[in-house]
NUROKOL-525428 format. One line per 3 residues: number of its first residue (from 1); their letters; for each residue x, y, z of C-alpha. Coordinates in steps of 0.2 Angstrom, whole numbers, plus 5000, padded with zeros to 4 digits. Layout:
N
NUM> a> X Y Z  ...
END
This chain:
502
1> mam> 4787 4589 4779  4771 4589 4788  4766 4572 4780
4> raa> 4783 4565 4785  4780 4571 4803  4763 4564 4804
7> rgl> 4769 4547 4798  4783 4547 4811  4770 4551 4825
10> sfl> 4758 4538 4818  4773 4525 4819  4776 4530 4837
13> ill> 4758 4528 4842  4757 4511 4833  4773 4506 4841
16> ffa> 4766 4510 4859  4750 4501 4856  4759 4486 4849
19> lsg> 4771 4485 4864  4757 4488 4876  4746 4474 4868
22> aaq> 4761 4462 4868  4765 4466 4886  4747 4461 4890
25> aae> 4747 4446 4880  4763 4440 4888  4756 4443 4906
28> prr> 4740 4433 4909  4732 4439 4925  4724 4430 4939
31> ivt> 4718 4434 4957  4726 4429 4973  4716 4432 4989
34> tdn> 4719 4433 5007  4704 4431 5020  4700 4443 5034
37> sdy> 4711 4456 5026  4710 4473 5017  4721 4482 5005
40> fgf> 4721 4499 5012  4720 4515 5000  4721 4517 4981
43> dlr> 4702 4516 4980  4696 4515 4961  4677 4513 4963
46> sdq> 4665 4501 4971  4651 4489 4965  4637 4484 4976
49> nvs> 4627 4468 4978  4640 4457 4969  4647 4440 4973
52> ldq> 4666 4437 4977  4667 4429 4959  4659 4444 4951
55> ckt> 4671 4455 4960  4686 4445 4954  4679 4445 4936
58> tcl> 4676 4464 4937  4694 4467 4943  4702 4456 4930
61> gdp> 4692 4464 4916  4697 4482 4921  4715 4486 4916
64> acr> 4716 4499 4929  4712 4487 4943  4726 4479 4952
67> aft> 4717 4474 4968  4701 4474 4978  4693 4472 4995
70> ynt> 4677 4462 4996  4665 4464 5011  4657 4447 5012
73> kak> 4642 4453 5023  4638 4469 5013  4642 4461 4997
76> wcf> 4652 4476 4991  4667 4475 4980  4680 4490 4982
79> lks> 4691 4490 4967  4709 4497 4969  4720 4505 4957
82> dyn> 4735 4498 4966  4739 4490 4983  4753 4491 4997
85> qlk> 4747 4489 5015  4738 4473 5019  4728 4476 5035
88> pfs> 4718 4464 5046  4699 4466 5043  4687 4453 5049
91> gav> 4674 4448 5036  4683 4455 5021  4693 4446 5007
94> agk> 4708 4455 5000  4712 4451 4982  4726 4456 4971
97> van> 4730 4454 4952  4745 4443 4949  4753 4437 4933
100> vdg> 4753 4419 4929  4770 4420 4921  4786 4429 4928
103> dtd> 4789 4436 4945  4776 4440 4958  4769 4457 4958
106> iga> 4773 4465 4975  4762 4480 4974  4765 4498 4974
109> app> 4781 4505 4979  4781 4512 4997  4788 4529 5000
112> laf> 4806 4531 5004  4808 4541 5020  4827 4543 5017
115> fpn> 4826 4550 4999  4825 4569 5000  4810 4578 4992
118> wma> 4821 4589 4982  4829 4574 4974  4812 4566 4970
121> dqa> 4807 4583 4962  4824 4582 4952  4819 4564 4946
124> qqf> 4802 4571 4940  4810 4585 4931  4822 4572 4922
127> rnk> 4807 4563 4916  4798 4579 4910  4813 4583 4900
130> ltd> 4813 4567 4891  4794 4568 4888  4794 4586 4883
133> pay> 4787 4589 4865  4803 4599 4861  4814 4583 4865
136> dkp> 4820 4575 4849  4810 4559 4847  4819 4544 4839
139> teg> 4815 4538 4821  4820 4520 4824  4809 4507 4833
142> laa> 4810 4502 4851  4817 4485 4848  4831 4493 4837
145> lqa> 4835 4506 4851  4836 4493 4864  4847 4482 4853
148> aae> 4859 4497 4850  4859 4501 4869  4863 4483 4874
151> qaa> 4877 4482 4860  4884 4498 4866  4884 4492 4884
154> ltg> 4893 4476 4879  4907 4485 4870  4909 4497 4885
157> dhr> 4901 4512 4877  4890 4517 4891  4888 4535 4885
160> lav> 4880 4529 4869  4869 4516 4878  4863 4530 4889
163> qky> 4858 4540 4874  4848 4525 4866  4839 4522 4883
166> qaa> 4834 4540 4885  4827 4540 4867  4817 4525 4871
169> lsv> 4810 4532 4887  4805 4548 4878  4792 4536 4869
172> lpd> 4788 4525 4884  4792 4534 4900  4782 4522 4910
175> dga> 4793 4507 4907  4802 4503 4923  4814 4491 4915
178> lwl> 4820 4505 4903  4823 4517 4918  4833 4503 4927
181> ala> 4844 4500 4911  4846 4519 4910  4852 4520 4928
184> ret> 4863 4505 4926  4872 4512 4911  4873 4530 4917
187> lgv> 4882 4523 4932  4895 4516 4921  4899 4532 4911
190> qpa> 4916 4539 4915  4915 4558 4918  4923 4568 4905
193> snt> 4936 4582 4911  4931 4600 4910  4912 4596 4909
196> sdp> 4897 4595 4920  4898 4576 4921  4904 4574 4939
199> stl> 4888 4582 4945  4876 4578 4931  4879 4559 4929
202> pan> 4876 4555 4948  4860 4566 4948  4854 4556 4933
205> vts> 4858 4540 4941  4847 4544 4956  4834 4551 4945
208> aaf> 4833 4536 4934  4834 4524 4948  4820 4533 4958
211> nay> 4809 4533 4943  4812 4514 4940  4808 4511 4959
214> klv> 4791 4519 4957  4787 4509 4942  4794 4491 4944
217> rta> 4783 4479 4954  4794 4463 4957  4806 4460 4972
220> ktr> 4820 4457 4960  4818 4473 4950  4814 4484 4964
223> aea> 4829 4478 4974  4840 4482 4959  4832 4499 4958
226> lal> 4836 4502 4976  4854 4496 4974  4857 4508 4959
229> laa> 4849 4522 4969  4861 4518 4983  4876 4519 4971
232> gld> 4870 4536 4965  4868 4543 4982  4885 4537 4987
235> krd> 4893 4546 4972  4883 4562 4978  4891 4560 4995
238> lfr> 4874 4556 5003  4881 4542 5013  4868 4539 5026
241> pai> 4853 4538 5013  4864 4527 5002  4866 4515 5017
244> qay> 4848 4515 5020  4844 4512 5001  4856 4497 5001
247> eas> 4847 4490 5017  4830 4492 5008  4837 4483 4993
250> lal> 4844 4468 5004  4828 4467 5013  4820 4462 4996
253> vns> 4833 4451 4989  4849 4446 4998  4861 4448 4983
256> pav> 4880 4444 4987  4885 4458 4975  4874 4471 4984
259> qad> 4879 4464 5001  4898 4467 4996  4894 4485 4990
262> yad> 4884 4488 5006  4898 4482 5017  4911 4493 5007
265> lka> 4900 4508 5010  4898 4505 5028  4916 4502 5031
268> rkg> 4920 4519 5022  4905 4530 5028  4895 4520 5040
271> frv> 4894 4522 5059  4913 4522 5064  4926 4530 5074
274> idh> 4932 4545 5063  4945 4553 5074  4952 4553 5092
277> svd> 4960 4566 5104  4971 4566 5119  4968 4578 5133
280> ads> 4985 4577 5141  4986 4595 5148  4974 4592 5162
283> ssp> 4978 4586 5179  4968 4570 5175  4971 4565 5156
286> ric> 4959 4557 5146  4957 4549 5128  4942 4553 5118
289> aqf> 4935 4545 5102  4924 4554 5090  4911 4545 5080
292> sed> 4902 4548 5064  4885 4548 5071  4876 4554 5087
295> lvk> 4876 4542 5102  4861 4536 5111  4856 4549 5123
298> tgv> 4849 4538 5137  4847 4520 5142  4864 4514 5136
301> dys> 4879 4510 5147  4893 4513 5135  4906 4508 5148
304> qfv> 4902 4490 5143  4908 4493 5126  4925 4500 5131
307> tvd> 4940 4492 5138  4957 4499 5143  4971 4487 5141
310> naa> 4958 4473 5141  4951 4479 5157  4936 4489 5162
313> pka> 4939 4508 5162  4939 4518 5178  4926 4530 5170
316> vea> 4918 4534 5153  4909 4549 5147  4898 4547 5132
319> kdk> 4890 4563 5125  4884 4569 5107  4897 4560 5095
322> qic> 4911 4557 5108  4916 4544 5121  4930 4549 5133
325> veg> 4939 4537 5144  4945 4545 5160  4956 4540 5175
328> leh> 4972 4539 5165  4990 4544 5170  5003 4554 5161
331> gqh> 5018 4546 5153  5008 4529 5150  5003 4519 5135
334> ydv> 4986 4513 5133  4976 4501 5121  4958 4508 5121
337> tfr> 4946 4496 5113  4928 4500 5107  4919 4484 5105
340> agl> 4908 4478 5091  4889 4482 5094  4892 4499 5101
343> paa> 4876 4508 5096  4872 4524 5088  4856 4534 5090
346> ige> 4851 4530 5072  4851 4511 5076  4867 4506 5068
349> tia> 4881 4498 5078  4900 4496 5075  4903 4480 5066
352> apv> 4920 4476 5071  4931 4481 5086  4941 4497 5085
355> vls> 4958 4498 5095  4966 4515 5098  4985 4512 5103
358> iyv> 4989 4529 5112  5003 4536 5122  4998 4549 5135
361> qdr> 5012 4562 5135  5017 4573 5150  5009 4589 5152
364> aps> 5015 4604 5141  5024 4617 5151  5011 4631 5156
367> arf> 5009 4645 5168  4994 4654 5175  4989 4666 5189
370> tgd> 4976 4663 5202  4967 4679 5198  4964 4684 5216
373> sfv> 4978 4697 5219  4971 4713 5210  4974 4724 5225
376> lpa> 4990 4721 5236  4991 4730 5253  5005 4742 5254
379> gar> 5011 4739 5271  5014 4720 5271  5026 4709 5261
382> rgi> 5019 4707 5244  5019 4692 5233  5008 4686 5218
385> pvv> 5006 4667 5216  5010 4659 5200  5004 4642 5196
388> tvn> 5015 4632 5184  5016 4614 5177  5032 4606 5171
391> msa> 5043 4621 5172  5059 4624 5182  5059 4642 5178
394> akm> 5047 4655 5172  5050 4670 5161  5042 4685 5170
397> kly> 5039 4703 5164  5032 4717 5174  5024 4733 5166
400> rig> 5017 4749 5174  5003 4760 5166  5004 4777 5174
403> drs> 4989 4788 5180  4989 4799 5164  4986 4783 5153
406> laq> 4973 4775 5164  4959 4784 5154  4966 4776 5138
409> lls> 4967 4759 5146  4950 4759 5153  4942 4764 5136
412> gyq> 4951 4749 5128  4948 4731 5128  4964 4725 5136
415> flh> 4960 4729 5154  4958 4714 5166  4960 4702 5151
418> qld> 4973 4689 5146  4985 4698 5134  4994 4691 5119
421> gyd> 5011 4698 5112  5004 4712 5102  4993 4718 5117
424> ist> 5008 4718 5128  5018 4728 5115  5004 4741 5113
427> isd> 5004 4743 5132  5023 4745 5133  5024 4757 5119
430> qmg> 5009 4768 5120  5002 4767 5138  5016 4762 5150
433> epv> 5033 4755 5152  5042 4739 5157  5049 4740 5175
436> weg> 5056 4723 5177  5061 4707 5168  5069 4691 5173
439> tld> 5066 4673 5178  5057 4665 5193  5065 4649 5199
442> ian> 5052 4635 5202  5053 4619 5212  5046 4608 5198
445> dln> 5036 4592 5202  5032 4582 5186  5014 4584 5179
448> kev> 5009 4592 5195  5003 4610 5198  5016 4620 5208
451> tts> 5012 4637 5216  5027 4649 5217  5026 4667 5224
454> fpv> 5032 4681 5213  5041 4694 5225  5033 4710 5220
457> dea> 5044 4720 5233  5060 4714 5225  5054 4719 5207
460> ipq> 5047 4736 5212  5055 4742 5228  5050 4760 5224
463> rkp> 5031 4760 5220  5024 4773 5209  5005 4777 5205
466> gvy> 4997 4767 5192  4991 4749 5187  5004 4735 5185
469> vlt> 5003 4721 5173  5013 4705 5176  5015 4691 5163
472> aqp> 5023 4674 5164  5028 4661 5151  5040 4646 5149
475> vdd> 5058 4651 5147  5059 4642 5130  5042 4647 5124
478> ksd> 5041 4647 5105  5023 4651 5103  5019 4666 5091
481> dyg> 5013 4683 5096  4995 4678 5094  4995 4666 5108
484> sra> 4988 4672 5125  5000 4674 5139  4997 4672 5158
487> tqw> 4992 4689 5164  4990 4697 5181  4983 4715 5183
490> fvv> 4986 4722 5200  4989 4738 5210  4998 4741 5226
493> sdi> 4987 4752 5238  4980 4753 5255  4967 4767 5250
496> gls> 4953 4756 5247  4956 4745 5263  4958 4760 5274
499> tyt> 4942 4769 5267  4932 4753 5270  4939 4751 5288
502> g> 4935 4769 5292
END
């Protein structure tokens, strides 16, 4: 058994070196230079007192060298293990290693600001799992594994293709093309019911795509890695990073297929109107649209992006994720249009106009008290103003809490608060008693606030000591007992006024 394991290990080692040698033989290297420039970072080592040609030769002869910066005045050659940023530097020559055959090497992959750190750690853990010594290593060769994976993909058996690519990556974890293929096939696997597939598969897609992104070095392959990453992020409901991944992919290669997926995602989850509301119960109604992203806080006049019945709105308020159109009227129909180009704080704009066709209803019947009649004088004619909207009559109830129950009232939470049905029942049953119930006729004016005086003298001609509670509600009110009712607390007394005067 030990001899067989040793032979298997030797086979894998020979396979790795054979593949590495074949890759190097298939990719002859040359140097491409840029004058007055410097490849920043990734320092490998430096050679002094050498010519530019010697610097080129040294880099080509070192498999670890991918770029260099040569200082023409000092004759120093700074070898680089990789390259990314090309910065202006007078008197320097920046060089990079390029393959004669195949696509152009575009350098090290820049960091992805939109990709969460915890997800990058997850990708590393996925790689560690495949390279762990405890992971079952394949017995067949890489060519056989790839052929089996490609055949499985052609027949639609994406799950088998995933297994074959994972086996290949357990031997060659630095092969970006294999990670790309793994991400692509994982994306095609249909989740099995009653398994962890719905969460595991999208996580493996993003992990494989991110590992591929860090390894591949051409515009085509890196764009594909970003597109696969976007698809995985979409499946994980990380829509904003997914949109940014698609944008990064299209910046490298303008693929019609990726453009279609990007447009679909933006239409579903990009900056858009997600809801609207109508504030019809105020004296001046308004229509508000809610957006998926925060709006620009300053420097943008959003009124230029809004029309009401194809005309400029009277007033627009934009705040946080909402734009409200004001200056409307009850009982009217409006077409509110939000124009294409309306910007969000993240820099995205609405791609197409959004039209909200809305009818602003009349105000719902309501009643309230002004709250300034807590103490009514005993000597004068007493009345409590009731403010109503769209009511021809109000249902009124009056309760008295005697002096013996005042301590219980003051120790509770109800005193001086608006009461609901349960609170009123508690006061009526435990602390006080109903003293009057009836309707108050109102001279209604459509959608306008009407103030009517409730005649306290007629309701309680014989005043008794205590605190009174008056409630008002629409006659046909069908709201449940949890709803708050218009409540007015008051006492009828001259004691405080006489004491103050004295």
